[in-house]
Structures are given as structure tokens and as C-alpha cells.
GUPAKE-674548 format. One record per residue (C-alpha): residue in three letters; x, y, z. Coordinates in steps of 0.1 Angstrom, whole numbers, plus 5000, padded with zeros to 4 digits. Layout:
BEGIN
ALAXYZ;...
//
This chain:
BEGIN
UNK500050005000;UNK501450334990;UNK501650635014;UNK499250915005;UNK500951234991;UNK501451515015;UNK498851775003;UNK501152065012;UNK503451944983;UNK500951864957;UNK501452194938;UNK499952074906;UNK496552004922;UNK496852334940;UNK497752524909;UNK494852354888;UNK492452434916;UNK493452794918;UNK493152834881;UNK489652684881;UNK488652874911;UNK489653204896;UNK487853114862;UNK484553054881;UNK484653294911;UNK487353544903;UNK489053734931;UNK486153704955;UNK486453314955;UNK490153344960;UNK489753584990;UNK487353355007;UNK489553045005;UNK492653245013;UNK490953345046;UNK490352985055;UNK494052885059;UNK494652495055;UNK490852445050;UNK490952675020;UNK493852485005;UNK491852165008;UNK488952334991;UNK491152454964;UNK492952114959;UNK489951884963;UNK486852084951;UNK488452284923;UNK491652094915;UNK490151754914;UNK486251764912;UNK485652084892;UNK488552004869;UNK487351664859;UNK486151604823;UNK482551504816;UNK480551804828;UNK480952164815;UNK481452434842;UNK477852574836;UNK476452214843;UNK478552194876;UNK477252534886;UNK473652414881;UNK474252104902;UNK476052294929;UNK473452554932;UNK470552304932;UNK472152104960;UNK472952414981;UNK469352544976;UNK468052204985;UNK469852225017;UNK468152545027;UNK470352805011;UNK473652765030;UNK474453125028;UNK477053265020;UNK477952964999;UNK474752984978;UNK475553354972;UNK479053274961;UNK477853014937;UNK475053224922;UNK477553494914;UNK479953224900;UNK477153084878;UNK476953404859;UNK480753384850;UNK480253034834;UNK477353144811;UNK474253104831;UNK471653374832;UNK469553514860;UNK466353364842;UNK467953034841;UNK468853054879;UNK465153144885;UNK464052834867;UNK466552624888;UNK464852764919;UNK461352674906;UNK462752324898;UNK463952284933;UNK460452324947;UNK458951974939;UNK462151784950;UNK463351974981;UNK460152174991;UNK458852524987;UNK460852665017;UNK464152555000;UNK463052704967;UNK461853024984;UNK464953065002;UNK467053014971;UNK464853264951;UNK465353524979;UNK469253484976;UNK468953534939;UNK466853844943;UNK469253984968;UNK472153924944;UNK470054114917;UNK469454404940;UNK472954454950;UNK473954464913;UNK476054144914;UNK473853994887;UNK474954254863;UNK478654174860;
//
């Protein structure tokens, strides 16, 4: 059995993750993970370096999936807010995000869909949806 690699030395995973994070979330995402110390490094390496960088799903599809799961879990602010903004940078529109929230209702319930729609409205009201 091989010894797992020391994550602090796995620079290619980290670099790949930083590039994907920046592509999707820009400087705002980078600031969030940078503030988390070692936990932020794990987010960059695993979520963005491994999962988000896999072939098979386009970034906009991954954004839809992520937002639907966060909305189904009841919002999970500020994570839902971060991913709503990121969805715009990978080609989703506010109208598509509204449809996603409507689609959440029959599977996760109206409270989850309403909370998600409220987060989307708040994003629109602050002007974050216009970038």
C-alpha cells in the first residue's frame, strides 16, 4: 500500500484548483479560500483541483448542480450566494437560475425554493447579477 501524498506538496493539484476557482469565482472566491487557511487549501485542491477539473461536465452544468444542492439544503448562505455569482461567469443567466429555483420546489420543498429565490433576488438587488 502506498503512502498518500502530502497535500502541502501537491502543487499541481493546487495550481489547477486555483486556476479553476479563479475562472469561476474570480477574486472573490480566492479571497474566501485564502481566509480559511489549511481548510481553504483543501477546498482549492479537492473541490476545484480534482472535482471541478474533471472531464465529463461543463462548468455551467457543475454550477447548476451545485446551486441546486445548496438550495435543496436550505440556502447555506453565503455559499449559495458565492455560487450564484459564479454561475453567471460560466454562462448561466438570471432567468435560468430562477428556473432552477422553481425546479427545486417539487424535489426539496417550497421553503428551500423560496430561500433560494430570495438569495437570487438579493444578488440582483445588489447589482451582482449585472457583472
